N, C-alpha and C positions, 0 to 999 in steps of 0.2 A: 167597297166602303171607303169613303174619303178619309183623309187624315183627321178632318175636323169631326166627322161622325165618330170615328174611333176614340178621339179624345173625349167627346161628350159621354160615350158609353163608359169609358174608364172612370170619369168623374162621377157618373151615376152610381157605378158599382161601389166606388169609394164612399159616396154619401150614404148608400144603403148599409155598407159595413159600419160606418161611423154611427148611423142611427141604430143599427143592431147592437153595437157596443154600448151606446148610450142607454138603449132600452134595458140591456142586461145590467148595466151599472145602476140604472134607476130601480130596476126590479130587485137587484141585490140589496141596494140601500133601503128600499121599502121593506123587504123581508127582514133584513138585519135590524132596521129601525124598529119594526114591529116587535121583533124578539127582544130587543133591548128595552123598549117601552113596556112590554109585557113582563119582562124580568124585573124592571124597576118597580112596576106596580105590585108584582108578586112579592118582591123583597120588601117593599114598603109595607104591605099588609103583614108580611112575615115579621118585619121589624117591629111593627106595632104590637103584634102578638108577643114577641120576645120581651119587649119593654114591659108589657103588662105582667108577664110571668116573673120577671126580675123584680119589679116593684112589689108584687105580692110576696115574693120570697123574702125581700128585705123586711117587710112588715112582720112576716111570720118568724123570722130570725129574732126580731126584737121581742115578740111574744114568748118565744122559746127561752130567751135569756131571762126574761122577767119571771117565768114560771120556775126556772132552775134556781134562781136566787131565792124565790119565795118558797121553795121546797114542795111545789105542787107537781108531783111526778106524773099524775094522770093527765093533766092538761098539757104538760110538757110533751108527753108522748103524742097527743093529738096534734099539737102544733108541729112537731117534727114530721109526722106523716104528711100533713098538708104542705110543709116546706119541701119535702122530697118530691111531692107531686109537681109543684111549681118549678123547682129547679130542674127536674127531669124533663119537663116540657120545654123549658128554655134550651136545655142541652140538645134535645132532639131537633128543635126548630133551627138551631144554628149548625146542625151537622148534616143537613141533607144536600143534594147536588146543587140546588139553586143558591144556597148560601155559599157553597164552595166556589161557584162561579163568581159570585160577588167578591170573594176574597182575592180573585185573580185580577180584578180591575185595578190598573195602576194607581189612580187617584184615590178611589174609595176603598180599596182593598184593605188598607190598614185598619179602618174602622170596623169592617166586617170581622177581621181577625181578632181585634181587641174585644168585641162583644162576644165572640165565640169563647175566648179565653176566660172572660168574666163569668159566662154561664157555666163553663166546665169547673171553674174554681168553686163557685157556690155549690154546685151539685156534689163535688168531691167532699166538701165540708159537711154537707147534709147527710151523705151516705157513709162516710168513713170516720169523721171526727165526732159529730154530735151524738150519734148513738152510743159511742163509748163513754162520752161524758154523762149520759143519762144512767149508765150502769154504775158510775162511781158514787159511792156513799161519801158525801163531803164530811160527814161526821168522823171519818177515819183520819182526816187531815188536821183535826184540832184536838187538844186534850180535853178529856172529860173526867171530872172529879179528881183532878191532880195527876192524871196519868194519860199518856198517849198510847193507844193500842197499836203497838208496832207490828203485830201479826196482821191486823186489818189494813195497816198502811202498806205493807208489802203486797197484800192481795190486790190492791188497786193500782200498784205500780205499773204493771204491764199495760193496762188500759191507758194510763196517763202517758206512757212512752209512745204508744201508737197514735194517740191523739196529737201529741206534740209533733211527731214526725210528719203527719198529714198537714198540719197547720204550717209548719216551717217550709215544707215542700211547696205548698200553695203560695206562700208569701214570696218564695224565690221565683216561682213561675210568673207571678204578677209583676215582680220587680224588673223582669227582663223585657217587658212590653215597652217599646219606644212610644213616647207621646208626641213625637215631632210632627206627625202628619194626621193626628186625630182631630176630629171635629170637637168643638168646645163641649158639647153635651156628653160625648163619649169620654173625653179626657177628664171631665169633672167626676163622672161616675167611677172611672178607674181610680182616680186619686182618692175619692171617698172610700172606696173598697179597700185600697191599700192602707189607709189610715185605720180602718176597722180591723183589718187583718194584723197590722202591726200591734194594736192593743191586745188582740186575742193571742197573738204569738208570745207577747210578754207574759201573759197569764199562764198559758199552757207550758211555756218553758219553765216558769217559776214552780208550777205544780209538779212538773216532771222532776226538777231538781229536788224539790222538797221530799217527794216520795222516795228518792234514792238516798238523800243526805240525812233526813231526820233520824232514821234508825241508828246510824253510827253516832250522830251528834248527840242523841239522847241516851246514849249508853247501852246500846244493844250488845256491844262487844266489851263493855267495861265502863266504869264510872267516868264522867266528864265534869269539868268545872269551867265556868265562863264568868267573865266580868260583865255585868249589866251596868252600863253607865248612862246617866241622864244628861243630855245636852241642854244646857241652859240658854234658851233663845233670847233671854234678856241681856246676855253677855255674848255677843255674836262672835262666832268663829266660822271658818270657811265651810266646814261640814254641817254647820247648824248652830252650835253654841258651845261655850266652854264645857268641858267635862266636869260635872258637879258631883252630885251624889252617885255612889256606886254600890253594888251588891254582888256577892258571889252567888251564882246559880249552880246548883248541883243536880246532875241528871244521872239516873241509873235505871236501866231496863224500862225506859219510857216514863218513869216517875220523876217529877221535877220538884225541887224545894229550894227555898231561899236560905242562904247561909249568912256569912258575915257582911255587915254593911259599914259604910264610912263615907267620907267626902274627900274630894281631891286635895283639899287643903291639908288633910291629915298626912298626905304622902310627903309633904315638905318640898324642898328644892334640892336639886342634885348639883353639889359643888363641882363634882367631876361630871361634866355633861355626857349624856349618852351620845353614841355615834349617830349622826344623822347624814342623809345624802348631801353631797356637795352642792347640788343645785338649790336645795332647801336652805342650806347654810348661807349661800350667796344672797338669798332673798330675805331671810329672817335672822341671820346670825345664829348664835347658839341657843336662842330661846326655846325652840321645841325640845331640845335635849336637857333643859334645866328645869322648866316649870310644867307640871301636869296640865295646867290651864292653857298651855301654848302648844301642846302636841299636835293640834289640828289647825294650825295656821295655814297649812296646806290643805287643799280639797281632796287630796289622795288619801282616802281613809285607811288603806292597809298600812301606810307609814305611821299615821296617828295611833292606830290600834296596837301595832307592834311596840311602839315607844311606851304607851301606857301600860301594856302588859309587863314590860321589863321594869318600869318604875314600881309597879305593884309587887313584882317578885322581889326587888331589892328591899322594899319596905316591909313586906310580910313574910318572905321566905316561901311563899306559895306560888307555884307556876300554873297558870290557867291554860285551858286549851283554846281559848279564843275570846273575842270581845264583841259584845252586842250593844249598839248605841240606839237610843230612842230619845224623843223629846216630848214635852207636855201635849203637843198637838196629837201625837200618836195616842196618848192616853185618852184624849177627848174622843177620838174615833172609836176606841175600844169601849169606852163607857156608853157611847151611843148604842152599841150592841148589847152590852151587859147590864145597863141601867146604873143609877147612882149608887155610891157606896158611902157609908157613914164612917168617918175617921174619929180617932180618939179626940176628945174635947168637943164632940158634937158637930164638927164641920161636915157638911154633906158635899161630896165631890161628884160632879155630874159632867156630861158632855158639854153643857153650856158654860160652866164656870171653871173648868179644870185649868185652862190656860191662864185666865186672869188670877185665879187663886194661887197657882204655883209660880207665876212669873211676876206678879205685882203685889197682890194683897198681902201675901206672907211677908214680903220684905218691908212693907209699910207698917205692919202691926207687931212684928216679932223681933226679938234680939237675935244676933247670929247663932247663939247656942240654942235658942228655941226653934230657930229655923231648921237646924240640923236634925233635931228631934222630930219635928213635924214632917220633914221630908222622908225620914226613915220610916215613920209610922205610916205615912201615906203610901210609900212604895210597898211595904209589907201587906197592908190592907188590900190594895188594888191587886197585888199579885195573888193573894189568897182567894180573892173574889173571882178573878178570871179563871183560876185553875180549879177552884172548888165548885163554883156555881155552874149549873148546866145551862150554858149560853148556847143559843141556836148557832150551829156551825156556819150557816150562810152569812149571818151577821158578822161573826168574827173574821171569816175569810174576806168579806168585803172591806172590813176595817183594815186588815193587814194589807190587802192589795192596794187600797188607797194610800196607805202610809208608805208602802214601798215605792209606788209611783211618784209620790212627792219627795222621795229620797229622805224620809224621816226615820226609816229603819235601816240600819247598816250593820253588816256582820263581816267579821274577819276570823278565819280559822288559822291557828298556828300550824296546822298540818298542810303542807304544800299541795298534796294530792286532792284534799278537800277544797282548798282555796281555788285551785285551778278550775274546779267544776263550776264555780260562780262566775268565772270569766270577767267580762266587763259589764255585768248586769248592774242595775241600779242599786240593788241591795249590797253588792260588793263595794260600792263607792269608789271604784277604780277610775282614775283619770286616764282615759285611753290615749295611747301614743299614736293612734291612727283614727281617722274619721270615716264613717260611711257617708254621712252628711256633714258638711262643715258646721262645727259646733263652737260657739263662743261661751266662755264661762264668765260669770260675774259673781265674785265671792267676797263676802263682807267679814271683816275682823274689827272688833271693837278696839278703839284706841283711847277710850275715855277712862278705863278702869272703873266703869260704872255699869249699872243695869238699865241703861236707857234704850236698849234695843227693842224693848217691849213697845216703845212709843213710836218706832219708825214705821213708815209706810213706803213701799218701794214699787216703782214701775220700771219696766224695761221694754224698749222697742228696738227691733232689729230689722233692717231693710236690706235686701239683697240688691246689689248695684251692678255696675257694668262688668263685662267680661274683658280680660286683658289678652293680648296676643300670645302671652306665654302660658295660657291655660288657667291662670288665676282669675279671681273676680273680687270685686270690692264688696265690703259689708259696712254698714253704718249703724252704730249702736248709740242709743240714747238711754241713760239711766237717771232716774229722778228719785231723790230721797227727801221725804217730808217728815218733820217731827210733830207729833201730837202731844208732846210733853207739856205739862203746865209750867208756868214761870216761877212757881213757888210751891211749898207744901210737901215736897218729897223727903223721905227719910234719909238718914246717913247711909243706910244699907243700899239704897237705890243710887244715891249720888256718888258713892265710892270715892275714888281718888281724884276725880274731877280734873283729869289731865288735859282737858281742852281749855282750862282756865276758868271759864264760867261753868259752874257745876251743873247747869241745866242744858248745856250744849253737848250734843252727842258728836264725838269724834269717831268717824268710821273710816277705816282703811279699805278702799274699794280696789280689788285686784281684778283686772280684766285679762282673761286668758284667751289668746287668739286661737284660731283653728289649728289643728295639727299640721305642721309644715308650713304654716302661714306667718303673718307678721302683724304687729300693731304699729300703725303708721302715725297717727296724730291724735292728741288728747287735749280736750278743752273743758274747763270748768266754768259754768255760767257764761259761756261764749268767749272766755279769755284763755290764753295759754297758761298752763300751770305746771309746777314741778312734778316730775314723775319718777318713781323708782322702777328700774327695769331689771329683768332677769329672764330666765327660762326654766321650765319644768316639763319634763316628759314630752319633748319636741314641740312645746308651745311657748311662744313669747308671752311675757307677763308684764303688764304695766300697772303699777300701784299708785293710787292718788289718795291723799288725805282730804276727806270731805267732812267739814264741820257744819252742823245744822243746829241752830238755836230753836227754842220753843216756838212752834207755829211756823217755822221757816221751811224753805224748800231750796234745794241745790240740784243742779242738772249737770251731768257729766256726758260729754259727747266724744265718741271714739270712732275713728275710721280704721278699718282692718283689711287685710288681704287674706284670702284662703290659700291653701295649697292648690295644686293643679286639680281641677274638677270641672265636670260638665254640668253638675247639678245646679238647679236654680233654687233649691230648698236650703234651709238653714235651721239650726236648732240653738236653743239657749239652755245652759246648765246654771242654776242659780242656788245660792245658799238658802236652805229652808229657813223661814223666819216665823215669828210668832203669828203674824197675819200674812195671808198669801200675797205673792207678787201679782200685780196687774201686768200682763205681757201681751205683746202683739208682734208677730213675725210676718213681714211682707216678702213673699217669694217672687221669683221671676222665671222666665223661660230658661231652659237649659242653654248653655253656650253653643250647642250644636244646631239649634234651631235658627 
């Protein structure tokens, strides 16, 4: 064999080997491609099935909620059975080997994992939390004929503890899912579910705390006394309104009755000011320790409540066990469930007219002495109605839940072990020193010495901005105040001290609280630089601006802020509860890690 023939044979063998390798490669690609295409088609069909199951489950969860609120147990049971069937099917579909393989794919795996966790979360709620809720008799959570059944309340406590544990665990699991690599549809589904679970967690946590706290609070271990104070939203203060009329609530063995009544003005002023926190003194001087009407210039309700309790003790010699604050909007929510009540003098108080009657009409028609008598009679009548009339428990619980969510019901216990149980809940009114989500506070304090807060309309827009290299990010706040007050015709009781000069101009001190560990950077009023009072409270920078709004006028405050170190693209607003609801809009952004 010549050298050239040998060379040709070697080249031929090499070509055959290359062709064989190419055939094997093509065959492998074809087989793997077929498997991938088959898996994609199978997962696509499977995903379509899963989506259908989850959509059905969401609809059934809504039906279940409606039947629970409506007290239709039979329909609720049927809705729960159907919900469990759909959630179980979604869980099984996302738990088989094909779905597991999908979770291992580098690009798409995060979506497969997220959908699996969503299905598991819904199924856990359907099987572990919702059945226990159906067993709970909501009537045990509200008073009937002037008395709360403490034995019945304790009987439902174990179920409520178990429900809350499941919901909180589910909430934590969902919060751990990263949204960085999720497709838009999956990310939106996850965010919506998180929002629903957050709302559910707030309610189950409140019900759990109520079942444990109400027995001691209502005197199972001995009589208790509380101050019930009405926050007058016509005279704005950070927590809602000036503390106006008050009543002593006496509780013993679950039975509740109203005792002495009075007004904050009857407590006088304290020439020797009560001791107040140094940060509060730097912001407001000694005012919160001198005047009962100024104890809640700060949004931190425990400070206001403890000051008011001590003022009442010095005035009356009676030491109460805590302070409960409400406003006329709470009363309107409760009357929506209980129906209208007839007051002395023939006035009918209803859900529709409670706010205008108590915050406007009364001040227009009556003298200060007549006002005090009317408010006392109204409080006693409504109290007796709510505790004596057999009101459907679902309606009352809905009214309470709505009021707590709006921060219109606040409670502080003088017993530290009880107060700790409330933590940073909305009902505790605690200004937290740490944020889970960057939170901006906008708190209003009347500076007019008048009752013009009833005529204010408020909007707040918060936009999440850019991320900084140090882990902080920008927030941009826009607050608008508009006055609907007339230019004439208001009574002296409404116009008050007229400290803005023009008696029809509302002077409002707007305090913007930055996120915990953050900063307030720049403040502008109607586009121009403005003088600002600065301070800090509970690890938050505070900027206070005097905003004066005449009849029919509008003023706009713009504030730029920095958060503490955060990866979150979310943000939250905490606002002073007012006579009419705020209009709000929060624009979120992607997390800084994306």
